[in-house]
N, C-alpha and C positions, 0 to 999 in steps of 0.2 A: 562454285565458290565465287562469292562476290568480291569486287575490288576492295571494299572497305575492310575485309578481313586482312588485307595487306596494309591498309592505311592505319587502322586503329592501334597498331603497335607503336605509332608515333615516333619516338626518339630511338627506335631500334638501332639505326645505323650508328649513332653516337655510342650507344652502349656496346655494340659489337666491336667498335674500334678499340675499346679498352679491354677486350678479351674476356668479357663476362661469360661464364659458362654455367653448367649445371651443378658445379660443386659448391656454389654459394649457398649459405645457410642464413636463417633468420631466427632470432629468439622468438619462440611462439608465445602468443598471449594466452590467457586462461581459456578464452573462447576457442582459439585455434587448437590448443592442446586437446580440448574436449572433442573438437571435430576430427582430430587425428585418430581417436578411438571411439567412433560414433556408435550409438545404439541403433538397433533396427528401427526403421520407420514403418509403421503399419497403417492400415486404413486405405481408402480409395485414393488413388493418385489424382483423380479429378478434384479432390477436395484440398489440394495443395496450392500454395501461392508463395511468391517471393516478394519480400519487402527490402528495399535498399535505402539506407540512410547515408547520403553522401557526406553530411557533416561528421557523422560517426565513422565513416569509411567501413561500413559493415553491411553484410548481406544476411538476411534471416529467411529461413524456410519455415513455413507454417503448415501444419496438418490441421485443417479447421482453424480453431482459435489457439491451438497449442504451438508454441515455437519449438521446433524439433532440431534445428540447426542454426548456428550463428558463426559466420565466417568473416575474417578481415578481408578487405579488398583494396585495390588500387584504382580509384576512379580517374576521370579526366582532369587535366590541369585547369587552373583558373582561366587560362586563355582559351581552352577547348573543353569546357565542362561537359560532364555526362548529362544528357537531357533528363529533366524531371517529367513525371506524368504517369499515366496508366497504360500499360502495354500487355502484350502476351508474347510468349516464346513462339517465334515463327519458323525457326530452323534449328536443327541439331546436327552437327557434323562431327564425325570422328576422324582424328588425324588430319586436320585442315592444313592447307598449303598457304604460306605467306608470300605475297607479291609486293615488291617495292612500289609504293605509290608514286615515286619519282621516275621509276624505270620498270615498266611492266615486264621487261625481258628478264629482270632480276627477281628470282623467286627462290623460296626455301621450302623444300618438302618437309613433311612431318618428320620430326626427330629432335634431338637435344638442342639444336641450334634454332629451332623454330620459335619465334616470340609469342605465337599463339598457344603454345603448349600442345596438348593432344585432344583438347575438347573446345568446341565452339557452340554457343547458344545465342542465336541472333534474336533481337526483340523489336527492332524497328529500323527501317532503312538500312544504313550501313553500320549500325551499332550492334554490339554483342557482348556477351559475357564469355570469358575464355581463360584458359590457363596461361602460364608464363614460364619462361626459362630465366627470369630474373626475380626470384623470391624476395630480394632486398627491397624491391619497389612496392611491395604490398604494405598498405598503411599510409601511403603517400599519394598525393595528387600527381599522377605521372603520365596518363595516356592522352590520346587525342579524342577521348570521349567514351571509349569502351570501358568495360569493367574487368580488371584483371583479378585473378584469384590464384592462390597457391595451387600448384598442379594437382596435388592429392585432393584438395577441396573441390576443385573444378570437376574432377572425375567423380567424386562422391555426389555432387549436385546433379551432374549430368544423368546419373543413373536414377535419381529420385524424381525427376520431372519429365514432362512430355511436351510435345508441340501443343500449344494452347494453354499452358500453365500461365495464370495471371501474374503480372509483374508490376509492382508499384515502386516508383523511384521518387524520393523526396529529399528535402534538405531541412533537417530539424536539429538545431543546436542544443535544445533542451529535451532530454528524454527522462521521463519519470515512469517507473514501473513497479509493480508489486511482485516480488520474487515468490517462488513456490513455498517458501517458509513464512510468507506473509510480511516479510521485511520490505518496507518502501525504500527505494534507492533512486537517487537522481544523478544525472550526468550532465555536464555542460561542456560542449565541444568547441574547439576554436573555429573561427569564421574563415575557413579555408577559401571560400569563394567570395567573401565579402558581401554576402547576400542577406544576412540576418543579424540585426542588432538585438542584443538581449540585455534586459535589466533584471535587477533583483526582484522587482515587482512582477515581472513575467514569470519568474521561477516560482514565486509565492502563489500565483494563481494556479499553477499546475499542482503544487503541493496541497493547496486547499481542496482541490478536487479529490484528493486521496485522504482528506481528513487529518493531515499531519502538520499543517502550516503553523499551528500554535506552538509546536515543539521545535521549530527551527528558528535560529537567531538571524535577524535581518542582516546584521553586519557580517555574519559568517557566510551567508548566501552571496552577499556582494563580493566578498573576497574570492569565493568560488567562481563567480562570473568573471572577475578580473583575471583570474588565473586560467580559466577555461582549459583545464588539462584533459578533460574527458575521463577522469578517474571516477570510480563509483563513490558516492556519498550516502552512507546508510543513515536513515532517520530513526527507524524503529518498526516494530510489528504493529499492524493495525487490523482490526476485525470489526465486522458489522455488529451492532449492538441492538438487542431486542429486550424490551421490558414488558412483562405481562402480555406477551404475544404481539406487541406493536414494535415495528422497526423504528429506531430512533434516527434522527438526522446525524447526530454525532457518532463517533466511533469509540471503541475500546482501543486504547493505545498502550503498548507495553514497551518499556525501556528500562534498563538497569534494574530489573526485577521488581519494578513497580507497574501496576496496571492502573492507568489513569482513566477515569470515567467522567463524562460531563455532568457536573453536579446539578446545574439548573434544569437540565432535561430530565434527570432522574426525579428531582423534586416535583416537576410538573406532571410527570407520568404517574407518580404515586400520590399526587395531590397532598404534598407535604410542604409546609411553610419552611423557607430556608433563609438564613441570615449569614452574613459574612463579617467576622471580626477582623478588621484590617490590621490591627495592632498585633494580634496573636496568630494571624493566618489560620483562623479556625472557622470551620463550617458549623452552623448551629441549626438544629431542628428541634421540634418538640420532643423528639425521641432521644436526643443526645447530641454530642458534639465530637468533632474529629478534625485532624489536621487537613487543611485544604491547600491547593496549589493554584496560584494565579498564573496563567499562561496567556500573555497578551491581554485580550479583553474578556477572557473566559475563565471560569473556575472549574477545577477538577478535584475529585476526591479519589482516594485510594480504594480499590475494589475490596480491600480487607475491611473497610469501614461502612459499606453500604447497608449491612444489617443494622448497625448502630444508628445510622442516620435515617434510613428510609424503610426499615423493616422488610427488606427484600434480600434474597440471596441467589446464588447460582454460580455460573462460571463458563469456561470455554468448552463448547461442545460442537464438534464437526465444523470447526472454523467460524463459529458464531458465538459471541459472548452473550449468553442468555441469562436474564434475571427475572425473578418473579416473587410474588408473595408466598411464603411457605404455607402449605396446607395445615390447618389446625388439626390437632389430634381429635378423634371422635369422642364426644362426651354424651352422657346420658341426658335424655330430655328432661327438662324441668318446667314447672309451671311458669308461664310468662310473668315476668315482674313488671310492675308499673314503671313507666319511664318519666324522666324529668327533662325539661328543656333548659339548657344553659345558655343564657342570653348575654353576650358581651355588652358592656355599658361604656367602659373607657379603655382605650388602648393607646399606648405610647403618649399618654398625657392629653389625649383628645377625647372629648365626649362624642360618642358616635350618634349619628342620625338614626331614625327609626329604620330606614332602609338598610344602613350599614349594620345595625344590630340584628335585623332580620336575616341578612345575608350571612352573618357569622354565627347564627344560632345553631347549637348542636343538641341532639337528643341523646341522652345517656341513661343507662339503667339506674333505677333508684337503689341506693345503698342504705340498707337498714342500719340504723345506729344501734350499737350494743347498749343493753340496759344493765346498769350496774346498781347494786344495792349498797348504799353507804354503810360502812361499818359503824356500829354504835360507839359513842364517846367512851373512852377508857374509864373515865371517872364514874359513869353511871351504869356501865355494862355489868351484867351479872357474870360470874364465872361460867365458862362453858362446861357442859356436861357431855361426857363421851359415852356413846352407845357402842359397847364392845362388840356387839354382834354385827352391826352394819359397818363398823369402823369408819364412820363419818362424824364430822363435828357438827353439832346442832347448837346454834347460838340462840339463847333466850332473848326476847325483846327487852329493851331497857325499861326499868320500873317507872 
């Protein structure tokens, strides 16, 4: 047992003088409640890693790229911060003994009065992750640098890792993640150590990476930065967007039962001319028009209108919003019709150059004009004679 296992309890002596015992309870967060009834973790233990965010005061366990546990923690005080960096678990001790850093003759064996709890997981030098007999301290900056956990959580983590498990400790006040239901959510934590200044622009950069910054109000983000409560801020559901087999840069974004799609990208992907009626908030293409939505510098259309605007359709499939040109129904082959070229001459009041006309030339099938025979004048036409057998009307030519 190293001396630091006695040191990392920090203010234990003060706490003990106030008679804190094992009967203290703490209102569990949603994450902690989930950890209290954990699901089984499968897969190779060698593929697990621990990530601690000191700003969030949380510890996450990953199996590969999947987060399988999230626990609240009590890291070091601002004056004795938990060290950041990349480490590995170097020791695992069951039922550790605590020794007073001021008096090595004073020690506490494993039991309800031991500030280390019943599990110790050392990661560098004299620092470690351990349980505690002061659950009220979890969620606060309280230790001399070690990482405290609720006892039940410490025991759960202890059984899921091994000596050699990688550990990453960082300090990130802004956390943006995509939940399993595809909802993008962001958190802004208080600056407990005074290490990281955060601006609304910083948050927007993170949100832009997830394709949702157009749908978040700058003033609202600034208010969240000022408050820094660490509470979740849900933006909406986002999905990759594929058009005619090509992945788009923009995303499909769903909020309040509307699926927003990037109109300009759809127009470019389908080679469709697109205009914007600013007065009527209307998107206009040669195919039709529909209501549009201006979000900051970008235009979006409702997914319900893509068929009208761009002659494509589709929807959400396996987590990807896929659109494509509908396949035409099979038709009987016909003899090839001669084709005509339609050459634009004037557009928007401008006489086009030869090059511009050539660039805009379109080839279309020839449409045969219907031939109609003019009816004879009523004054000169002879009365029609009916052929009762064929039951058709035969009109005599005018005299």
